mmCIF file of the N, C-alpha and C atoms, coordinates in Angstrom:
data_MODEL
# 
_entry.id   MODEL 
# 
loop_
_atom_site.group_PDB 
_atom_site.id 
_atom_site.type_symbol 
_atom_site.label_atom_id 
_atom_site.label_alt_id 
_atom_site.label_comp_id 
_atom_site.label_asym_id 
_atom_site.label_entity_id 
_atom_site.label_seq_id 
_atom_site.pdbx_PDB_ins_code 
_atom_site.Cartn_x 
_atom_site.Cartn_y 
_atom_site.Cartn_z 
_atom_site.occupancy 
_atom_site.B_iso_or_equiv 
_atom_site.pdbx_formal_charge 
_atom_site.auth_seq_id 
_atom_site.auth_comp_id 
_atom_site.auth_asym_id 
_atom_site.auth_atom_id 
_atom_site.pdbx_PDB_model_num 
ATOM 1   N N  . UNK A 1 1  ? 95.163  86.429  75.814  1.00 0.00 ? 1  UNK A N  1 
ATOM 2   C CA . UNK A 1 1  ? 95.799  86.630  77.523  1.00 0.00 ? 1  UNK A CA 1 
ATOM 3   C C  . UNK A 1 1  ? 96.689  85.214  77.845  1.00 0.00 ? 1  UNK A C  1 
ATOM 4   N N  . UNK A 1 2  ? 97.711  85.825  78.034  1.00 0.00 ? 2  UNK A N  1 
ATOM 5   C CA . UNK A 1 2  ? 98.402  84.352  78.094  1.00 0.00 ? 2  UNK A CA 1 
ATOM 6   C C  . UNK A 1 2  ? 98.072  83.987  79.243  1.00 0.00 ? 2  UNK A C  1 
ATOM 7   N N  . UNK A 1 3  ? 98.283  82.547  79.423  1.00 0.00 ? 3  UNK A N  1 
ATOM 8   C CA . UNK A 1 3  ? 97.990  81.549  80.616  1.00 0.00 ? 3  UNK A CA 1 
ATOM 9   C C  . UNK A 1 3  ? 99.164  81.876  81.577  1.00 0.00 ? 3  UNK A C  1 
ATOM 10  N N  . UNK A 1 4  ? 98.893  82.741  83.174  1.00 0.00 ? 4  UNK A N  1 
ATOM 11  C CA . UNK A 1 4  ? 99.364  82.836  84.201  1.00 0.00 ? 4  UNK A CA 1 
ATOM 12  C C  . UNK A 1 4  ? 99.728  81.811  85.109  1.00 0.00 ? 4  UNK A C  1 
ATOM 13  N N  . UNK A 1 5  ? 100.727 81.717  85.567  1.00 0.00 ? 5  UNK A N  1 
ATOM 14  C CA . UNK A 1 5  ? 101.078 80.476  86.516  1.00 0.00 ? 5  UNK A CA 1 
ATOM 15  C C  . UNK A 1 5  ? 100.584 80.829  88.065  1.00 0.00 ? 5  UNK A C  1 
ATOM 16  N N  . UNK A 1 6  ? 99.596  79.851  88.629  1.00 0.00 ? 6  UNK A N  1 
ATOM 17  C CA . UNK A 1 6  ? 98.927  79.983  89.876  1.00 0.00 ? 6  UNK A CA 1 
ATOM 18  C C  . UNK A 1 6  ? 99.908  80.713  90.485  1.00 0.00 ? 6  UNK A C  1 
ATOM 19  N N  . UNK A 1 7  ? 101.097 80.620  91.001  1.00 0.00 ? 7  UNK A N  1 
ATOM 20  C CA . UNK A 1 7  ? 101.487 81.537  91.795  1.00 0.00 ? 7  UNK A CA 1 
ATOM 21  C C  . UNK A 1 7  ? 101.740 82.559  91.665  1.00 0.00 ? 7  UNK A C  1 
ATOM 22  N N  . UNK A 1 8  ? 102.143 82.823  90.705  1.00 0.00 ? 8  UNK A N  1 
ATOM 23  C CA . UNK A 1 8  ? 101.598 84.664  89.970  1.00 0.00 ? 8  UNK A CA 1 
ATOM 24  C C  . UNK A 1 8  ? 100.265 85.079  90.545  1.00 0.00 ? 8  UNK A C  1 
ATOM 25  N N  . UNK A 1 9  ? 99.319  84.302  89.641  1.00 0.00 ? 9  UNK A N  1 
ATOM 26  C CA . UNK A 1 9  ? 98.030  84.652  90.042  1.00 0.00 ? 9  UNK A CA 1 
ATOM 27  C C  . UNK A 1 9  ? 97.772  85.069  91.392  1.00 0.00 ? 9  UNK A C  1 
ATOM 28  N N  . UNK A 1 10 ? 98.210  84.096  92.336  1.00 0.00 ? 10 UNK A N  1 
ATOM 29  C CA . UNK A 1 10 ? 97.872  84.023  93.729  1.00 0.00 ? 10 UNK A CA 1 
ATOM 30  C C  . UNK A 1 10 ? 98.493  85.438  94.182  1.00 0.00 ? 10 UNK A C  1 
ATOM 31  N N  . UNK A 1 11 ? 99.781  85.633  94.023  1.00 0.00 ? 11 UNK A N  1 
ATOM 32  C CA . UNK A 1 11 ? 100.480 86.825  94.385  1.00 0.00 ? 11 UNK A CA 1 
ATOM 33  C C  . UNK A 1 11 ? 99.702  88.166  93.610  1.00 0.00 ? 11 UNK A C  1 
ATOM 34  N N  . UNK A 1 12 ? 99.355  87.925  92.602  1.00 0.00 ? 12 UNK A N  1 
ATOM 35  C CA . UNK A 1 12 ? 98.880  89.337  92.089  1.00 0.00 ? 12 UNK A CA 1 
ATOM 36  C C  . UNK A 1 12 ? 97.169  89.252  93.178  1.00 0.00 ? 12 UNK A C  1 
ATOM 37  N N  . UNK A 1 13 ? 96.456  88.263  93.136  1.00 0.00 ? 13 UNK A N  1 
ATOM 38  C CA . UNK A 1 13 ? 95.081  88.591  93.955  1.00 0.00 ? 13 UNK A CA 1 
ATOM 39  C C  . UNK A 1 13 ? 95.401  88.954  95.371  1.00 0.00 ? 13 UNK A C  1 
ATOM 40  N N  . UNK A 1 14 ? 96.600  88.104  95.851  1.00 0.00 ? 14 UNK A N  1 
ATOM 41  C CA . UNK A 1 14 ? 96.771  88.991  97.489  1.00 0.00 ? 14 UNK A CA 1 
ATOM 42  C C  . UNK A 1 14 ? 97.075  89.931  97.485  1.00 0.00 ? 14 UNK A C  1 
ATOM 43  N N  . UNK A 1 15 ? 97.895  90.722  96.673  1.00 0.00 ? 15 UNK A N  1 
ATOM 44  C CA . UNK A 1 15 ? 98.351  92.421  96.684  1.00 0.00 ? 15 UNK A CA 1 
ATOM 45  C C  . UNK A 1 15 ? 97.632  93.085  96.258  1.00 0.00 ? 15 UNK A C  1 
ATOM 46  N N  . UNK A 1 16 ? 96.487  92.438  95.556  1.00 0.00 ? 16 UNK A N  1 
ATOM 47  C CA . UNK A 1 16 ? 95.355  93.578  95.041  1.00 0.00 ? 16 UNK A CA 1 
ATOM 48  C C  . UNK A 1 16 ? 94.378  93.448  96.595  1.00 0.00 ? 16 UNK A C  1 
ATOM 49  N N  . UNK A 1 17 ? 94.376  92.475  97.330  1.00 0.00 ? 17 UNK A N  1 
ATOM 50  C CA . UNK A 1 17 ? 93.658  92.525  98.642  1.00 0.00 ? 17 UNK A CA 1 
ATOM 51  C C  . UNK A 1 17 ? 94.138  92.772  99.221  1.00 0.00 ? 17 UNK A C  1 
ATOM 52  N N  . UNK A 1 18 ? 95.291  93.153  99.466  1.00 0.00 ? 18 UNK A N  1 
ATOM 53  C CA . UNK A 1 18 ? 96.211  93.753  100.668 1.00 0.00 ? 18 UNK A CA 1 
ATOM 54  C C  . UNK A 1 18 ? 95.986  95.493  100.262 1.00 0.00 ? 18 UNK A C  1 
ATOM 55  N N  . UNK A 1 19 ? 95.754  95.824  99.200  1.00 0.00 ? 19 UNK A N  1 
ATOM 56  C CA . UNK A 1 19 ? 96.116  96.938  99.141  1.00 0.00 ? 19 UNK A CA 1 
ATOM 57  C C  . UNK A 1 19 ? 94.947  97.904  98.980  1.00 0.00 ? 19 UNK A C  1 
ATOM 58  N N  . UNK A 1 20 ? 93.233  96.975  98.980  1.00 0.00 ? 20 UNK A N  1 
ATOM 59  C CA . UNK A 1 20 ? 92.302  97.765  99.365  1.00 0.00 ? 20 UNK A CA 1 
ATOM 60  C C  . UNK A 1 20 ? 92.246  97.751  100.632 1.00 0.00 ? 20 UNK A C  1 
ATOM 61  N N  . UNK A 1 21 ? 92.526  96.234  101.535 1.00 0.00 ? 21 UNK A N  1 
ATOM 62  C CA . UNK A 1 21 ? 92.512  96.947  102.828 1.00 0.00 ? 21 UNK A CA 1 
ATOM 63  C C  . UNK A 1 21 ? 93.118  97.835  103.589 1.00 0.00 ? 21 UNK A C  1 
ATOM 64  N N  . UNK A 1 22 ? 94.616  98.135  102.941 1.00 0.00 ? 22 UNK A N  1 
ATOM 65  C CA . UNK A 1 22 ? 95.092  98.877  103.379 1.00 0.00 ? 22 UNK A CA 1 
ATOM 66  C C  . UNK A 1 22 ? 94.334  100.792 102.960 1.00 0.00 ? 22 UNK A C  1 
ATOM 67  N N  . UNK A 1 23 ? 93.596  100.332 101.580 1.00 0.00 ? 23 UNK A N  1 
ATOM 68  C CA . UNK A 1 23 ? 92.680  101.753 101.588 1.00 0.00 ? 23 UNK A CA 1 
ATOM 69  C C  . UNK A 1 23 ? 92.049  102.062 102.710 1.00 0.00 ? 23 UNK A C  1 
ATOM 70  N N  . UNK A 1 24 ? 91.224  100.432 102.969 1.00 0.00 ? 24 UNK A N  1 
ATOM 71  C CA . UNK A 1 24 ? 89.940  100.909 103.531 1.00 0.00 ? 24 UNK A CA 1 
ATOM 72  C C  . UNK A 1 24 ? 90.260  101.226 105.042 1.00 0.00 ? 24 UNK A C  1 
ATOM 73  N N  . UNK A 1 25 ? 91.359  100.292 106.027 1.00 0.00 ? 25 UNK A N  1 
ATOM 74  C CA . UNK A 1 25 ? 92.252  101.269 107.046 1.00 0.00 ? 25 UNK A CA 1 
ATOM 75  C C  . UNK A 1 25 ? 92.184  102.560 106.889 1.00 0.00 ? 25 UNK A C  1 
ATOM 76  N N  . UNK A 1 26 ? 93.172  103.009 106.120 1.00 0.00 ? 26 UNK A N  1 
ATOM 77  C CA . UNK A 1 26 ? 93.130  104.154 106.269 1.00 0.00 ? 26 UNK A CA 1 
ATOM 78  C C  . UNK A 1 26 ? 91.897  105.313 105.977 1.00 0.00 ? 26 UNK A C  1 
ATOM 79  N N  . UNK A 1 27 ? 90.961  104.640 105.162 1.00 0.00 ? 27 UNK A N  1 
ATOM 80  C CA . UNK A 1 27 ? 89.746  105.781 105.361 1.00 0.00 ? 27 UNK A CA 1 
ATOM 81  C C  . UNK A 1 27 ? 89.430  105.575 106.950 1.00 0.00 ? 27 UNK A C  1 
ATOM 82  N N  . UNK A 1 28 ? 88.910  104.533 107.131 1.00 0.00 ? 28 UNK A N  1 
ATOM 83  C CA . UNK A 1 28 ? 89.008  104.498 108.453 1.00 0.00 ? 28 UNK A CA 1 
ATOM 84  C C  . UNK A 1 28 ? 89.183  104.982 109.289 1.00 0.00 ? 28 UNK A C  1 
ATOM 85  N N  . UNK A 1 29 ? 90.454  105.118 109.745 1.00 0.00 ? 29 UNK A N  1 
ATOM 86  C CA . UNK A 1 29 ? 91.017  105.955 110.480 1.00 0.00 ? 29 UNK A CA 1 
ATOM 87  C C  . UNK A 1 29 ? 91.303  107.299 110.314 1.00 0.00 ? 29 UNK A C  1 
ATOM 88  N N  . UNK A 1 30 ? 91.190  107.492 108.976 1.00 0.00 ? 30 UNK A N  1 
ATOM 89  C CA . UNK A 1 30 ? 91.123  109.064 109.049 1.00 0.00 ? 30 UNK A CA 1 
ATOM 90  C C  . UNK A 1 30 ? 89.898  109.723 109.319 1.00 0.00 ? 30 UNK A C  1 
ATOM 91  N N  . UNK A 1 31 ? 88.650  108.825 108.926 1.00 0.00 ? 31 UNK A N  1 
ATOM 92  C CA . UNK A 1 31 ? 87.663  109.484 109.704 1.00 0.00 ? 31 UNK A CA 1 
ATOM 93  C C  . UNK A 1 31 ? 87.050  109.425 111.090 1.00 0.00 ? 31 UNK A C  1 
ATOM 94  N N  . UNK A 1 32 ? 87.834  108.183 111.657 1.00 0.00 ? 32 UNK A N  1 
ATOM 95  C CA . UNK A 1 32 ? 88.207  108.259 113.527 1.00 0.00 ? 32 UNK A CA 1 
ATOM 96  C C  . UNK A 1 32 ? 88.564  109.845 113.435 1.00 0.00 ? 32 UNK A C  1 
ATOM 97  N N  . UNK A 1 33 ? 89.754  110.105 112.903 1.00 0.00 ? 33 UNK A N  1 
ATOM 98  C CA . UNK A 1 33 ? 90.429  111.520 113.778 1.00 0.00 ? 33 UNK A CA 1 
ATOM 99  C C  . UNK A 1 33 ? 89.877  112.655 113.414 1.00 0.00 ? 33 UNK A C  1 
ATOM 100 N N  . UNK A 1 34 ? 89.122  112.346 111.829 1.00 0.00 ? 34 UNK A N  1 
ATOM 101 C CA . UNK A 1 34 ? 87.989  113.595 111.773 1.00 0.00 ? 34 UNK A CA 1 
ATOM 102 C C  . UNK A 1 34 ? 86.953  113.488 112.862 1.00 0.00 ? 34 UNK A C  1 
ATOM 103 N N  . UNK A 1 35 ? 86.450  112.768 112.997 1.00 0.00 ? 35 UNK A N  1 
ATOM 104 C CA . UNK A 1 35 ? 84.966  112.188 114.247 1.00 0.00 ? 35 UNK A CA 1 
ATOM 105 C C  . UNK A 1 35 ? 85.751  113.332 115.440 1.00 0.00 ? 35 UNK A C  1 
ATOM 106 N N  . UNK A 1 36 ? 86.934  112.325 115.705 1.00 0.00 ? 36 UNK A N  1 
ATOM 107 C CA . UNK A 1 36 ? 87.481  112.964 117.264 1.00 0.00 ? 36 UNK A CA 1 
ATOM 108 C C  . UNK A 1 36 ? 88.056  114.658 117.025 1.00 0.00 ? 36 UNK A C  1 
ATOM 109 N N  . UNK A 1 37 ? 88.694  115.192 115.898 1.00 0.00 ? 37 UNK A N  1 
ATOM 110 C CA . UNK A 1 37 ? 88.680  116.542 116.066 1.00 0.00 ? 37 UNK A CA 1 
ATOM 111 C C  . UNK A 1 37 ? 87.355  117.508 115.885 1.00 0.00 ? 37 UNK A C  1 
ATOM 112 N N  . UNK A 1 38 ? 86.601  116.808 115.619 1.00 0.00 ? 38 UNK A N  1 
ATOM 113 C CA . UNK A 1 38 ? 84.903  117.378 115.345 1.00 0.00 ? 38 UNK A CA 1 
ATOM 114 C C  . UNK A 1 38 ? 84.421  117.592 117.207 1.00 0.00 ? 38 UNK A C  1 
ATOM 115 N N  . UNK A 1 39 ? 84.645  116.409 117.930 1.00 0.00 ? 39 UNK A N  1 
ATOM 116 C CA . UNK A 1 39 ? 84.325  116.424 119.236 1.00 0.00 ? 39 UNK A CA 1 
ATOM 117 C C  . UNK A 1 39 ? 84.992  117.423 119.829 1.00 0.00 ? 39 UNK A C  1 
ATOM 118 N N  . UNK A 1 40 ? 86.644  117.385 119.630 1.00 0.00 ? 40 UNK A N  1 
ATOM 119 C CA . UNK A 1 40 ? 87.230  118.447 120.423 1.00 0.00 ? 40 UNK A CA 1 
ATOM 120 C C  . UNK A 1 40 ? 87.055  119.513 120.092 1.00 0.00 ? 40 UNK A C  1 
ATOM 121 N N  . UNK A 1 41 ? 86.570  119.914 119.052 1.00 0.00 ? 41 UNK A N  1 
ATOM 122 C CA . UNK A 1 41 ? 86.259  121.435 118.755 1.00 0.00 ? 41 UNK A CA 1 
ATOM 123 C C  . UNK A 1 41 ? 85.061  121.715 119.362 1.00 0.00 ? 41 UNK A C  1 
ATOM 124 N N  . UNK A 1 42 ? 83.963  121.102 119.431 1.00 0.00 ? 42 UNK A N  1 
ATOM 125 C CA . UNK A 1 42 ? 83.296  121.275 120.286 1.00 0.00 ? 42 UNK A CA 1 
ATOM 126 C C  . UNK A 1 42 ? 83.148  121.667 121.662 1.00 0.00 ? 42 UNK A C  1 
ATOM 127 N N  . UNK A 1 43 ? 84.051  120.504 122.145 1.00 0.00 ? 43 UNK A N  1 
ATOM 128 C CA . UNK A 1 43 ? 84.619  120.543 123.539 1.00 0.00 ? 43 UNK A CA 1 
ATOM 129 C C  . UNK A 1 43 ? 85.305  122.132 123.720 1.00 0.00 ? 43 UNK A C  1 
ATOM 130 N N  . UNK A 1 44 ? 85.834  122.313 123.303 1.00 0.00 ? 44 UNK A N  1 
ATOM 131 C CA . UNK A 1 44 ? 86.701  124.172 123.214 1.00 0.00 ? 44 UNK A CA 1 
ATOM 132 C C  . UNK A 1 44 ? 85.910  124.925 122.840 1.00 0.00 ? 44 UNK A C  1 
ATOM 133 N N  . UNK A 1 45 ? 84.867  124.870 122.053 1.00 0.00 ? 45 UNK A N  1 
ATOM 134 C CA . UNK A 1 45 ? 83.878  126.080 121.980 1.00 0.00 ? 45 UNK A CA 1 
ATOM 135 C C  . UNK A 1 45 ? 83.243  125.902 123.306 1.00 0.00 ? 45 UNK A C  1 
ATOM 136 N N  . UNK A 1 46 ? 82.483  124.913 123.736 1.00 0.00 ? 46 UNK A N  1 
ATOM 137 C CA . UNK A 1 46 ? 81.449  124.618 125.118 1.00 0.00 ? 46 UNK A CA 1 
ATOM 138 C C  . UNK A 1 46 ? 82.655  125.427 126.017 1.00 0.00 ? 46 UNK A C  1 
ATOM 139 N N  . UNK A 1 47 ? 83.915  125.255 126.186 1.00 0.00 ? 47 UNK A N  1 
ATOM 140 C CA . UNK A 1 47 ? 84.149  125.775 127.283 1.00 0.00 ? 47 UNK A CA 1 
ATOM 141 C C  . UNK A 1 47 ? 84.706  127.089 126.703 1.00 0.00 ? 47 UNK A C  1 
ATOM 142 N N  . UNK A 1 48 ? 84.928  127.489 125.871 1.00 0.00 ? 48 UNK A N  1 
ATOM 143 C CA . UNK A 1 48 ? 85.197  128.985 125.566 1.00 0.00 ? 48 UNK A CA 1 
ATOM 144 C C  . UNK A 1 48 ? 83.506  129.712 125.980 1.00 0.00 ? 48 UNK A C  1 
ATOM 145 N N  . UNK A 1 49 ? 82.565  129.234 125.751 1.00 0.00 ? 49 UNK A N  1 
ATOM 146 C CA . UNK A 1 49 ? 81.121  129.830 126.242 1.00 0.00 ? 49 UNK A CA 1 
ATOM 147 C C  . UNK A 1 49 ? 81.550  130.107 127.803 1.00 0.00 ? 49 UNK A C  1 
ATOM 148 N N  . UNK A 1 50 ? 81.447  129.161 128.382 1.00 0.00 ? 50 UNK A N  1 
ATOM 149 C CA . UNK A 1 50 ? 81.472  129.225 129.651 1.00 0.00 ? 50 UNK A CA 1 
ATOM 150 C C  . UNK A 1 50 ? 82.873  130.477 130.111 1.00 0.00 ? 50 UNK A C  1 
# 
């Protein structure tokens, strides 16, 4: 393993952290969307029954 410069190491660390954060946020938003879709579907079915 060649020794990396501190700046490069910091950059790689921040990049990896950003990627992880992005994936978490995307997953969170997608789950929220699915929940909203399920709720809207339920409302539609209830209206249809009425």
